[in-house]
C-alpha positions as CSV (number, residue, x, y, z in Angstrom):
1,M,100.3,-102.7,67.8
2,K,100.6,-100.1,70.6
3,F,98.2,-97.2,70.9
4,E,99.4,-93.8,72.1
5,D,98.0,-92.4,75.3
6,Y,95.7,-89.3,75.2
7,T,95.0,-89.8,71.5
8,H,91.8,-89.8,69.4
9,I,91.6,-93.1,67.4
10,S,90.6,-92.5,63.8
11,G,89.8,-95.4,61.4
12,D,91.6,-95.7,58.1
13,G,89.3,-94.5,55.3
14,V,86.4,-93.9,57.7
15,Y,84.6,-90.5,58.0
16,Y,83.0,-90.8,61.4
17,E,80.7,-87.8,61.0
18,G,79.2,-89.6,58.0
19,V,79.0,-92.9,59.9
20,I,77.2,-91.3,62.8
21,R,74.7,-89.8,60.4
22,D,74.2,-92.9,58.3
23,I,73.9,-95.4,61.1
24,K,70.7,-94.3,62.9
25,R,70.0,-94.5,66.5
26,S,68.4,-97.9,67.2
27,K,64.7,-98.0,67.8
28,T,65.4,-100.3,70.7
29,S,66.2,-98.0,73.6
30,L,68.2,-100.5,75.5
31,Q,70.3,-101.4,72.4
32,P,73.6,-99.9,73.8
33,V,73.1,-102.0,77.0
34,Y,72.5,-105.1,75.0
35,E,75.6,-104.3,72.9
36,A,77.7,-104.0,76.0
37,F,76.2,-107.1,77.6
38,T,76.9,-109.1,74.4
39,N,80.5,-107.9,74.5
40,S,80.8,-109.2,78.1
41,L,79.3,-112.5,77.2
42,E,81.8,-112.8,74.3
43,A,84.8,-111.8,76.5
44,V,83.8,-114.4,79.1
45,K,83.3,-117.1,76.5
46,I,86.8,-116.4,75.0
47,K,88.4,-116.7,78.4
48,E,86.5,-119.9,79.2
49,N,88.0,-121.4,76.0
50,L,91.5,-120.4,77.1
51,K,91.4,-121.2,80.8
52,K,90.2,-124.4,82.4
53,D,87.9,-124.3,85.4
54,F,87.3,-120.6,84.8
55,K,83.9,-119.3,86.0
56,G,82.7,-116.1,84.2
57,K,81.0,-113.3,86.0
58,I,79.0,-110.3,84.7
59,E,77.7,-107.6,87.0
60,I,75.4,-104.8,86.0
61,K,74.8,-101.8,88.2
62,I,72.1,-99.3,87.6
63,F,72.5,-95.9,89.5
64,S,69.4,-93.7,90.0
65,I,68.4,-90.6,91.9
66,Q,65.0,-90.6,93.6
67,N,62.9,-87.5,93.1
68,T,60.5,-85.9,95.6
69,D,57.5,-87.6,93.9
70,Q,59.2,-91.0,94.5
71,S,60.0,-91.4,90.8
72,F,63.6,-92.0,89.6
73,T,66.0,-90.3,87.3
74,F,68.6,-92.3,85.6
75,S,72.2,-91.4,86.5
76,K,74.5,-94.1,85.0
77,L,74.8,-97.8,84.2
78,Q,77.8,-99.9,84.7
79,I,78.6,-103.4,83.2
80,S,81.6,-105.3,84.4
81,D,82.9,-108.7,83.6
82,N,86.0,-110.9,84.3
83,G,86.5,-111.8,80.7
84,I,89.6,-111.5,78.5
85,G,89.7,-107.7,78.5
86,F,90.7,-105.3,75.7
87,D,94.2,-106.4,74.8
88,D,95.8,-104.8,71.7
89,K,94.1,-107.3,69.4
90,E,90.6,-106.8,70.9
91,F,91.0,-103.0,71.1
92,K,92.0,-102.9,67.4
93,R,88.9,-104.9,66.6
94,F,86.8,-102.5,68.7
95,N,88.3,-99.6,66.7
96,T,87.7,-101.2,63.3
97,Y,84.5,-100.2,61.7
98,K,82.8,-103.2,60.0
99,D,85.2,-105.7,61.5
100,F,84.3,-109.1,60.3
101,T,86.7,-111.0,62.5
102,K,84.9,-110.4,65.8
103,G,83.6,-113.4,67.7
104,F,79.8,-113.8,67.9
105,K,79.8,-112.5,64.3
106,N,79.5,-108.9,65.5
107,L,80.2,-106.2,63.0
108,G,81.8,-103.9,65.6
109,S,79.2,-101.2,65.1
110,G,77.8,-101.4,68.7
111,R,80.0,-98.5,69.8
112,I,77.9,-96.3,67.4
113,Q,74.9,-96.9,69.6
114,Y,76.9,-96.1,72.6
115,A,77.6,-92.7,71.1
116,H,74.0,-92.2,70.0
117,Y,72.5,-92.8,73.4
118,F,75.1,-91.5,75.9
119,D,77.3,-88.4,76.2
120,T,80.2,-90.5,77.4
121,T,80.9,-94.2,77.6
122,K,83.9,-94.9,79.8
123,I,85.7,-98.3,79.5
124,K,88.4,-99.5,81.9
125,S,89.9,-102.9,80.9
126,K,92.6,-105.2,82.4
127,Y,94.2,-107.7,80.1
128,Q,97.2,-110.1,80.2
129,D,100.2,-109.2,78.2
130,N,103.3,-111.5,78.1
131,G,102.8,-112.8,81.6
132,S,102.0,-109.5,83.2
133,Y,98.8,-107.4,83.3
134,R,98.0,-104.0,81.9
135,E,95.0,-101.6,82.3
136,R,93.6,-99.7,79.3
137,E,91.2,-96.8,79.7
138,F,89.3,-95.2,76.8
139,F,86.1,-93.3,76.1
140,V,83.4,-93.4,73.4
141,S,81.5,-90.2,72.4
142,K,80.3,-88.2,69.5
143,K,81.1,-84.9,71.1
144,D,82.4,-82.2,68.8
145,D,86.0,-82.5,69.9
146,Y,85.9,-86.2,69.0
147,L,84.3,-85.7,65.5
148,K,86.7,-82.9,64.7
149,N,89.5,-85.5,65.1
150,N,87.5,-87.9,62.9
151,S,87.0,-90.2,65.8
152,I,84.5,-91.4,68.4
153,I,87.1,-93.1,70.6
154,F,89.6,-91.3,72.9
155,H,92.4,-93.6,74.2
156,K,93.4,-92.2,77.6
157,S,96.0,-94.6,78.8
158,D,97.5,-98.1,78.7
159,V,99.7,-98.9,81.8
160,K,101.2,-101.9,83.5
161,I,99.5,-102.9,86.8
162,D,100.2,-105.2,89.6
163,D,97.3,-107.6,89.2
164,D,96.6,-111.2,88.3
165,S,93.2,-111.1,86.7
166,S,91.6,-109.6,83.6
167,G,88.2,-108.0,83.1
168,T,86.4,-104.9,81.9
169,V,84.2,-102.2,83.5
170,L,82.0,-100.2,81.1
171,T,80.1,-97.1,82.3
172,F,77.3,-95.3,80.4
173,E,76.9,-91.7,81.6
174,G,74.9,-88.7,80.4
175,L,71.7,-89.9,78.8
176,L,71.5,-87.8,75.6
177,D,67.7,-88.0,75.4
178,P,66.3,-87.5,78.9
179,T,62.7,-88.3,77.6
180,R,63.7,-92.0,77.2
181,N,61.6,-93.0,80.1
182,I,62.7,-96.6,80.0
183,Y,66.1,-95.6,81.5
184,H,64.4,-93.7,84.3
185,T,62.2,-96.6,85.3
186,L,65.0,-99.2,84.8
187,N,65.8,-101.4,87.8
188,D,67.2,-104.8,88.4
189,V,63.9,-106.6,88.0
190,N,62.8,-105.2,84.7
191,L,66.3,-105.3,83.2
192,K,66.5,-109.0,84.2
193,D,63.2,-109.7,82.3
194,A,64.5,-107.7,79.3
195,F,67.8,-109.8,79.3
196,I,65.9,-113.1,79.5
197,K,63.6,-112.2,76.7
198,R,66.4,-110.8,74.5
199,Y,68.9,-113.6,75.1
200,I,66.6,-116.5,75.7
201,Q,68.0,-118.3,72.7
202,Y,71.6,-117.9,73.9
203,F,70.7,-118.6,77.6
204,C,68.9,-121.8,76.6
205,L,71.7,-123.1,74.4
206,N,74.3,-122.3,77.1
207,K,72.1,-123.1,80.1
208,N,74.6,-125.3,81.8
209,S,77.6,-123.0,81.3
210,L,76.2,-119.5,82.0
211,P,78.4,-117.0,83.7
212,E,77.3,-115.7,87.1
213,I,75.1,-112.7,86.2
214,T,74.0,-110.2,88.8
215,I,72.0,-107.0,88.4
216,E,72.0,-104.4,91.2
217,H,69.9,-101.2,91.5
218,Y,71.5,-98.3,93.5
219,V,69.6,-95.3,94.6
220,F,71.9,-92.4,95.8
221,N,74.7,-95.0,95.6
222,D,72.9,-97.2,98.2
223,L,72.0,-100.7,97.1
224,E,68.2,-100.8,96.6
225,N,67.7,-104.3,95.3
226,K,69.6,-107.2,93.6
227,S,68.6,-109.8,91.1
228,T,70.5,-112.7,89.5
229,I,70.1,-114.6,86.3
230,S,70.7,-118.3,86.9
231,E,70.0,-121.7,85.4
232,S,66.7,-121.8,87.2
233,D,65.5,-118.7,85.4
234,I,66.0,-120.1,81.9
235,P,63.3,-122.2,80.3
236,E,64.0,-125.3,78.4
237,I,63.6,-125.5,74.7
238,D,60.1,-127.2,74.4
239,N,60.4,-128.2,70.7
240,T,62.7,-127.9,67.7
241,A,62.1,-128.0,64.0
242,N,64.5,-127.6,61.1
243,V,63.2,-125.8,58.0
244,K,64.6,-125.7,54.5
245,V,63.9,-122.5,52.6
246,N,64.8,-122.3,48.9
247,Y,66.3,-119.3,47.2
248,S,64.2,-117.5,44.7
249,K,64.9,-115.7,41.5
250,I,63.1,-113.8,38.7
251,S,62.1,-116.2,35.8
252,D,63.8,-115.8,32.4
253,D,60.7,-114.0,31.0
254,A,60.8,-111.6,34.0
255,K,57.1,-112.3,34.7
256,T,57.2,-114.5,37.8
257,I,59.3,-115.4,40.9
258,I,60.5,-119.0,40.9
259,E,62.3,-121.1,43.5
260,T,65.7,-122.5,42.8
261,E,67.5,-125.7,44.0
262,N,69.7,-123.7,46.4
263,F,68.5,-123.3,49.9
264,E,69.3,-122.2,53.5
265,N,68.6,-124.1,56.7
266,F,66.7,-122.4,59.5
267,T,66.1,-123.8,63.0
268,I,62.9,-123.0,65.0
269,N,63.3,-123.4,68.8
270,S,59.9,-123.1,70.6
271,Y,59.5,-122.1,74.2
272,K,56.3,-122.7,76.2
273,L,56.3,-119.9,78.8
274,D,53.8,-119.0,81.5
275,K,51.4,-116.3,80.1
276,S,52.3,-114.1,83.1
277,F,55.8,-113.9,81.8
278,L,55.2,-113.9,78.0
279,K,52.3,-111.6,77.3
280,Q,51.5,-113.0,73.9
281,N,52.5,-115.6,71.4
282,D,55.3,-114.5,69.1
283,L,57.6,-115.4,66.3
284,K,61.0,-113.8,66.2
285,L,64.1,-114.0,64.1
286,T,67.4,-114.1,66.0
287,S,70.9,-113.0,65.0
288,K,74.1,-113.9,66.8
289,H,72.0,-115.5,69.6
290,E,70.0,-112.4,70.2
291,V,66.3,-111.8,69.5
292,I,65.8,-109.1,67.0
293,E,63.1,-106.7,68.1
294,N,62.9,-104.3,65.1
295,F,62.2,-106.9,62.4
296,E,58.6,-108.0,61.9
297,I,57.8,-111.5,60.8
298,N,54.2,-112.6,61.1
299,L,53.0,-115.5,63.2
300,L,50.2,-116.9,61.0
301,S,49.6,-120.3,62.6
302,L,48.6,-119.1,66.1
303,S,46.9,-115.9,67.2
304,K,48.9,-113.7,69.5
305,D,46.4,-113.9,72.4
306,E,45.7,-117.7,72.2
307,V,46.5,-119.4,75.5
308,I,47.4,-123.2,75.6
309,D,47.8,-124.9,78.9
310,N,48.0,-121.5,80.6
311,S,51.0,-120.7,78.4
312,H,52.1,-118.6,75.5
313,F,54.6,-119.7,72.9
314,L,57.8,-118.0,71.7
315,F,59.2,-119.3,68.4
316,L,62.8,-118.2,67.8
317,V,64.4,-118.7,64.4
318,S,68.1,-118.9,63.9
319,S,70.3,-119.5,60.9
320,D,73.8,-118.7,59.7
321,Y,72.0,-116.9,56.9
322,L,70.4,-114.5,59.4
323,D,73.7,-113.9,61.2
324,D,75.3,-113.0,57.9
325,K,72.4,-110.7,56.8
326,D,72.4,-108.6,60.0
327,T,73.4,-105.0,59.2
328,N,75.4,-102.4,61.1
329,E,72.2,-101.1,62.7
330,R,71.7,-104.5,64.4
331,G,68.4,-106.1,63.6
332,E,67.9,-104.2,60.4
333,F,67.6,-107.2,58.2
334,D,67.9,-106.9,54.4
335,I,65.3,-109.6,53.4
336,L,63.2,-108.7,50.4
337,T,59.4,-109.3,50.1
338,N,57.8,-110.7,47.0
339,E,56.5,-107.2,46.1
340,I,59.8,-105.5,46.3
341,F,61.6,-108.3,44.5
342,S,59.0,-108.2,41.7
343,N,58.8,-104.5,41.3
344,Y,62.6,-104.1,41.1
345,A,63.4,-107.2,39.2
346,N,65.9,-105.4,37.0
347,I,68.0,-104.6,40.1
348,F,68.2,-108.1,41.6
349,N,70.1,-110.5,39.4
350,D,71.1,-112.9,42.1
351,E,69.1,-115.5,43.9
352,V,67.6,-114.3,47.2
353,I,65.7,-115.6,50.2
354,I,62.2,-114.1,50.0
355,L,60.5,-113.0,53.2
356,D,57.1,-114.2,52.1
357,L,58.3,-117.7,51.4
358,L,60.4,-117.8,54.6
359,E,57.3,-116.7,56.6
360,N,55.1,-119.4,55.0
361,K,57.6,-122.2,55.5
362,L,58.2,-121.3,59.2
363,N,54.5,-121.0,59.9
364,S,53.8,-124.3,58.2
365,S,56.4,-126.0,60.4
366,I,55.0,-124.3,63.5
367,Y,51.6,-125.5,62.6
368,H,52.7,-129.1,62.9
369,L,54.8,-128.7,66.0
370,Y,51.9,-129.0,68.4
371,P,48.5,-130.8,67.9
372,Q,46.8,-128.0,69.9
373,I,47.8,-125.5,67.2
374,E,46.3,-127.7,64.5
375,K,43.0,-127.8,66.4
376,I,43.0,-124.1,66.9
377,Q,43.6,-123.6,63.2
378,E,40.7,-125.9,62.4
379,K,38.5,-123.9,64.8
380,H,39.6,-120.7,63.2
381,Q,38.6,-122.0,59.7
382,L,35.2,-123.2,61.1
383,D,34.6,-119.8,62.7
384,L,35.5,-118.1,59.4
385,K,33.1,-120.4,57.5
386,N,30.3,-119.6,60.0
387,L,31.0,-115.9,59.6
388,K,30.8,-116.2,55.8
389,E,27.5,-118.0,56.1
390,M,26.1,-115.6,58.6
391,F,26.8,-112.5,56.6
392,L,26.6,-114.1,53.1
393,L,30.2,-113.3,52.4
394,P,31.7,-114.8,49.2
395,E,33.9,-117.9,49.5
396,D,36.9,-115.8,48.2
397,L,36.8,-112.6,50.2
398,E,39.7,-111.1,48.2
399,I,41.2,-109.7,51.4
400,E,44.1,-110.8,53.5
401,I,43.0,-112.4,56.7
402,S,45.3,-113.0,59.7
403,I,44.6,-115.5,62.4
404,N,44.9,-112.5,64.7
405,D,41.9,-110.8,63.1
406,S,38.7,-110.7,65.1
407,D,35.3,-111.2,63.5
408,K,34.9,-107.4,63.6
409,K,38.3,-106.8,61.9
410,I,37.5,-109.3,59.1
411,L,34.1,-107.6,58.5
412,E,35.8,-104.2,58.5
413,K,38.3,-105.3,55.9
414,F,35.7,-106.9,53.7
415,Y,33.3,-104.0,53.9
416,T,36.1,-101.5,53.3
417,A,37.1,-103.4,50.2
418,E,33.4,-103.6,49.1
419,A,33.1,-99.8,49.7
420,K,36.0,-99.2,47.4
421,K,34.5,-101.4,44.7
422,K,31.2,-99.6,45.1
423,A,32.9,-96.2,44.7
424,E,34.5,-97.4,41.5
425,L,31.2,-98.7,40.2
426,D,29.5,-95.4,41.0
427,S,32.3,-93.5,39.3
428,N,32.0,-95.7,36.2
429,L,28.2,-95.2,36.2
430,K,28.6,-91.5,36.5
431,N,31.1,-91.4,33.7
432,S,28.7,-93.3,31.4
433,I,25.8,-91.0,32.2
434,E,28.0,-87.9,31.6
435,R,29.1,-89.3,28.3
436,L,25.5,-89.5,27.2
437,N,25.4,-85.7,27.3
438,H,27.9,-85.6,24.5
439,L,26.1,-88.0,22.1
440,D,25.0,-86.6,18.8
441,T,21.8,-88.3,17.6
442,T,22.5,-87.2,14.1
443,S,25.9,-88.9,13.8
444,D,26.3,-92.1,11.8
445,D,27.8,-94.0,14.8
446,Y,25.2,-92.7,17.3
447,S,23.5,-96.1,17.7
448,N,26.7,-98.0,18.2
449,I,28.0,-95.5,20.8
450,L,24.7,-95.6,22.6
451,D,24.7,-99.4,22.7
452,E,28.2,-99.4,24.2
453,E,27.2,-97.0,27.0
454,I,24.1,-99.0,27.7
455,D,26.2,-102.2,27.9
456,R,28.5,-100.4,30.4
457,I,25.6,-99.3,32.6
458,V,23.9,-102.7,32.4
459,K,27.1,-104.3,33.8
460,V,27.5,-101.7,36.6
461,I,24.0,-101.6,38.0
462,P,23.6,-105.3,38.8
463,Q,26.9,-105.3,40.7
464,Q,25.8,-102.3,42.8
465,N,22.4,-103.9,43.5
466,K,24.1,-107.2,44.4
467,V,26.1,-105.5,47.2
468,E,23.1,-103.8,48.7
469,L,21.0,-107.0,48.4
470,T,23.7,-109.0,50.1
471,H,23.6,-106.7,53.1
472,Y,19.8,-106.7,53.1
473,V,19.5,-110.4,53.1
474,A,22.3,-110.9,55.6
475,R,20.6,-108.7,58.1
476,R,17.4,-110.7,57.6
477,K,19.3,-113.9,58.2
478,L,20.6,-112.6,61.5
479,V,17.1,-111.5,62.6
480,L,15.8,-115.0,61.8
481,E,18.7,-116.6,63.8
482,L,17.7,-114.4,66.7
483,F,14.0,-115.3,66.2
484,S,15.0,-119.0,66.4
485,L,17.1,-118.5,69.6
486,I,14.2,-116.8,71.3
487,L,11.7,-119.4,70.3
488,N,14.0,-122.1,71.6
489,S,14.8,-120.2,74.8
490,K,18.5,-120.0,74.1
491,L,19.1,-116.4,75.0
492,S,20.9,-115.8,78.3
493,V,18.2,-113.4,79.4
494,Q,15.7,-116.3,79.1
495,N,17.8,-118.5,81.4
496,D,18.8,-116.1,84.2
497,G,16.0,-117.1,86.5
498,S,13.8,-114.0,85.9
499,R,10.1,-114.2,84.9
500,N,9.2,-115.4,81.5
501,N,9.4,-112.5,79.0
502,D,9.3,-114.4,75.7
503,E,6.3,-112.6,74.3
504,A,8.0,-109.2,74.8
505,L,11.2,-110.5,73.2
506,L,9.3,-111.7,70.2
507,H,7.2,-108.6,70.0
508,N,10.2,-106.3,70.1
509,L,12.1,-108.4,67.5
510,I,9.3,-108.1,65.0
511,F,8.2,-104.5,65.8
512,Q,9.7,-102.5,68.6
513,Q,7.1,-101.7,71.3
514,N,6.0,-98.0,71.5
515,T,7.3,-97.2,68.1
516,T,5.5,-95.9,64.9
517,S,7.8,-96.9,62.0
518,P,6.9,-100.2,60.4
519,D,9.4,-99.5,57.6
520,K,12.2,-99.9,60.2
521,S,10.6,-103.0,61.7
522,D,10.9,-106.7,60.9
523,L,7.2,-107.2,60.1
524,W,8.2,-108.8,56.9
525,I,8.5,-112.0,59.0
526,I,4.7,-112.0,59.0
527,N,4.0,-110.5,55.6
528,E,6.4,-108.7,53.3
529,D,3.8,-105.9,52.6
530,F,3.4,-104.9,56.2
531,I,6.6,-102.8,56.4
532,Y,5.1,-100.4,53.8
533,F,2.0,-99.5,55.9
534,Q,1.5,-96.9,58.6
535,G,1.1,-98.2,62.1
536,I,2.0,-98.4,65.7
537,S,3.3,-101.0,68.1
538,E,1.8,-101.3,71.6
539,S,-0.1,-98.2,72.6
540,K,-3.5,-97.4,74.3
541,L,-6.4,-97.2,71.9
542,S,-7.2,-93.7,73.2
543,E,-3.7,-92.4,72.4
544,I,-3.2,-93.9,68.9
545,K,-2.8,-91.3,66.2
546,F,-3.2,-91.7,62.4
547,K,-1.8,-88.9,60.2
548,G,-1.4,-86.7,63.2
549,E,-4.9,-87.2,64.6
550,N,-6.3,-89.4,67.4
551,I,-8.1,-92.3,65.8
552,I,-10.7,-92.4,68.7
553,R,-13.5,-89.8,68.4
554,E,-13.7,-87.1,71.0
555,D,-17.4,-86.6,70.6
556,L,-18.5,-89.8,72.2
557,S,-22.2,-89.9,73.4
558,E,-23.2,-90.5,77.0
559,E,-24.4,-94.0,75.9
560,E,-21.0,-94.7,74.3
561,N,-19.1,-93.6,77.3
562,K,-21.3,-95.7,79.5
563,F,-20.5,-98.7,77.4
564,I,-16.8,-98.0,77.4
565,T,-16.6,-98.1,81.2
566,S,-19.6,-100.5,81.8
567,I,-17.7,-103.4,83.5
568,G,-15.4,-101.4,85.7
569,E,-12.6,-100.8,83.1
570,N,-11.9,-98.3,80.4
571,R,-12.1,-100.3,77.2
572,L,-10.2,-97.6,75.3
573,H,-7.2,-98.2,77.6
574,K,-6.7,-101.6,76.1
575,R,-3.3,-101.9,74.2
576,P,-3.4,-103.8,70.9
577,D,0.1,-105.2,70.2
578,I,0.2,-103.9,66.6
579,L,-2.2,-101.9,64.5
580,L,-1.5,-101.2,60.8
581,F,-3.4,-99.1,58.4
582,P,-2.8,-100.1,54.8
583,Q,-5.4,-97.6,53.4
584,E,-8.8,-96.1,54.3
585,E,-11.5,-98.4,55.6
586,K,-8.9,-101.2,56.4
587,C,-7.0,-102.1,59.6
588,I,-4.7,-105.0,60.4
589,I,-4.6,-106.1,64.1
590,I,-1.7,-108.3,65.3
591,E,-1.7,-110.0,68.7
592,F,1.3,-111.9,70.1
593,K,0.9,-114.6,72.8
594,N,3.6,-116.1,75.0
595,P,4.7,-119.4,73.4
596,T,3.7,-121.2,76.6
597,V,0.1,-119.9,76.5
598,S,-2.8,-121.7,74.8
599,V,-3.9,-119.5,71.9
600,S,-7.4,-120.9,71.8
601,D,-8.2,-119.1,75.1
602,H,-7.7,-115.7,73.3
603,L,-9.7,-116.1,70.1
604,N,-12.0,-113.2,70.9
605,Q,-9.3,-110.6,71.7
606,I,-8.9,-109.4,68.1
607,N,-12.7,-109.4,67.7
608,N,-13.0,-107.0,70.6
609,Y,-10.3,-104.7,69.3
610,A,-12.0,-104.7,65.8
611,T,-15.4,-103.8,67.5
612,L,-13.9,-100.9,69.4
613,L,-12.2,-99.5,66.3
614,R,-15.3,-100.0,64.2
615,N,-17.5,-98.1,66.6
616,F,-15.3,-95.4,68.1
617,S,-12.8,-94.4,65.5
618,I,-13.1,-91.1,63.7
619,P,-15.4,-91.1,60.7
620,E,-12.5,-90.1,58.3
621,M,-11.0,-93.6,58.8
622,K,-14.2,-95.4,57.8
623,L,-12.9,-98.6,59.3
624,T,-15.1,-101.5,58.1
625,T,-12.6,-104.2,57.0
626,F,-10.3,-105.8,59.5
627,Y,-7.5,-108.4,59.2
628,G,-6.4,-110.2,62.4
629,Y,-3.3,-112.3,63.1
630,L,-3.2,-114.2,66.4
631,I,0.3,-115.5,66.8
632,G,1.5,-118.0,69.4
633,E,3.1,-121.4,69.6
634,K,0.8,-123.5,71.7
635,I,-1.9,-124.1,69.1
636,E,-4.1,-127.2,68.9
637,P,-6.3,-127.0,65.8
638,N,-9.1,-129.0,67.3
639,D,-9.2,-126.7,70.4
640,V,-9.4,-123.6,68.1
641,R,-12.3,-125.2,66.2
642,A,-14.0,-126.3,69.4
643,Y,-14.1,-122.7,70.5
644,D,-15.1,-121.3,67.1
645,A,-16.1,-123.8,64.4
646,D,-15.8,-121.0,61.7
647,F,-12.0,-121.5,61.8
648,K,-10.7,-123.8,59.0
649,N,-7.4,-125.6,58.7
650,A,-5.2,-124.4,55.9
651,Y,-3.9,-127.8,55.0
652,N,-0.2,-128.1,54.1
653,F,0.3,-124.5,55.3
654,D,0.2,-125.1,59.1
655,Y,-2.2,-122.4,60.2
656,L,-6.0,-121.8,60.7
657,F,-8.1,-119.1,59.2
658,R,-11.6,-117.7,59.6
659,P,-12.7,-116.2,56.3
660,S,-15.2,-113.8,57.8
661,K,-16.6,-112.7,61.1
662,T,-19.2,-110.0,61.4
663,I,-18.1,-107.0,63.5
664,A,-21.1,-105.4,65.0
665,G,-21.9,-101.8,64.1
666,M,-23.4,-100.2,67.2
667,F,-24.6,-96.8,68.5
668,S,-24.1,-94.3,65.6
669,N,-23.0,-97.2,63.4
670,E,-26.2,-99.2,64.0
671,G,-26.8,-101.5,61.1
672,K,-23.4,-100.7,59.5
673,D,-21.4,-103.9,60.4
674,G,-17.8,-104.6,59.5
675,T,-16.0,-107.8,58.6
676,L,-12.9,-109.5,60.1
677,Y,-10.7,-112.0,58.4
678,T,-8.5,-113.9,61.0
679,E,-5.5,-116.2,61.0
680,V,-4.2,-118.2,63.9
681,V,-0.5,-119.1,63.2
682,K,2.5,-120.4,65.1
683,Y,5.7,-118.5,65.6
684,S,7.6,-121.5,64.2
685,T,5.4,-121.5,61.1
686,L,6.3,-117.8,60.5
687,L,9.9,-118.6,61.1
688,E,9.9,-121.4,58.6
689,R,8.1,-119.3,55.9
690,A,10.5,-116.4,56.4
691,K,13.5,-118.6,56.2
692,N,12.3,-120.2,53.0
693,R,11.7,-116.7,51.4
694,N,15.2,-115.5,52.5
695,N,16.9,-118.7,51.4
696,I,15.7,-118.0,47.8
697,F,17.8,-114.8,47.8
698,I,20.7,-116.5,49.6
699,K,20.9,-119.3,47.1
700,K,20.8,-116.7,44.3
701,L,23.5,-114.6,45.9
702,T,25.8,-117.5,46.8
703,K,25.4,-119.0,43.3
704,E,26.5,-115.6,41.8
705,N,29.4,-115.5,44.3
706,F,30.7,-118.8,43.1
707,D,30.0,-118.0,39.5
């Protein structure tokens, strides 16, 4: 079939204005370049099959203009090859929309992408015809004058030439979207990387018979740089697996999706690539030996950022099925998910490959390809188990978790789902309460309706409380974990060579120094009631306030002032670790000691604080009853009793206590003594007690989670 010169080529039964509208511009900006490069590979391959000892060549030239700020502006791109050329047969195929006879299983729709991205694509091609050679020149565009002739191809000429070789030169000119920055930054180096990533499957399978591929970057028509793609650039396939995936169909009762006996075969080729080249692990489908960028399939067996032997892995999946499923928009696969297939069951009567099943089968196979991946999966499951235990999460989280999810992401997903549940519970509770407003106590069914509403509320409230309690107990669990780390000197700040600061770490854990909000503290570690009292953490006695007033009297007598400074120090500048005021007349004094310090050397400290408070506090406080807690770790019961025999062992409870100690009333309080009850207790004992209390809640919550 001969084509007339200077003629627009229109396809039989094809309305090109509609085709241009229906086939969208590819999301992959370099798609037209890939299309042209694929055509060159095909043309060279065909010629190799026809001619012995033929060596194919493909040359890509990028032309740029350099701007005053040293950036570049794209001018044109040219791809040439010494393949078979566009003879009448190949040109007819090029002009046939949805041609299914093309090699490489192409649909012939690549020229649509040429038109979408470039104002004009110029093609000059030499081909052999009955022993002589001819040269054909034609253009591709979606300009108005083309579409008015129901065409995107203008055939300029087809003439006989004096030559002895075939080949094609394709030139892209006039970038239609100048904002496509990828073209302005395009050079030989990054285009080479793009080609290797895109065609890695084809390059690997044809590693020993690749054409000679060169890429040149020209600036103002001067050669700036040159790269080649050779055998040494192509990685070896590291591993291969074959996967059988069954077709699925809707069950006869239209309620479920079932697998059938029919199946398709898929091949996974894995590539172990240096992490500097491949930035993350990835799973990609391929079609016609090209990686498809615009179709997402999840890599579930290995996180994207995981590095093994300083490498990332690329898993490429190929199949005749995928080649056949590829659409005119190249890479726009029509593979249904479970959800779509289920929701539109009445539309799909045939058996289909379901994406969910394909994804699971591929990942299962990848999981077993490398022992390292199995170990990483095991670690991921262990980390997830620890996360559940740490935050008291239920065994079944009822959320989708990917191996790429960080701990933060998993918690975000879980708490978002919990928030939605809580919102629904609150809404149900509100509705029940609102319905109470409409009850008629005189109606015959009043009692029954009331009972129904009560049942609804009784079901909702425990679920709400359980969520709040879980967060509450989980926080306490974390605090106790931190307590244990400090006590065992496991924190990095305890091992950085600086001075020992364990007492301050423990103090701040239990009640932040220089703060006055016990309700926001973790004093529950010592006693659950302590968080409900007023108090202060670490402050001078002279500066402590209670209900807005200084607790130390301002009207001190000369005798009292003399006593306060009698040994060269101001006793009121002493700083008790914690003071709590449960009610009038009572005060709780808590003192922390460094775990390395012998507690028995400090038995009188709380006595002294109690004496100062008894004698110098404002009358309104009437402080007469004191409770002291001296807390450390280096405690020898016999040492404590040797210093003060009034201390008794609390057998089976691992602490010592002194039931009562007289606190002298002096000066204006002469004869009005106070009393002090004191406990000496280890940090480790407090930790064990607090863990036991918290574990009661944990067991209750986890039991309900499993129930």
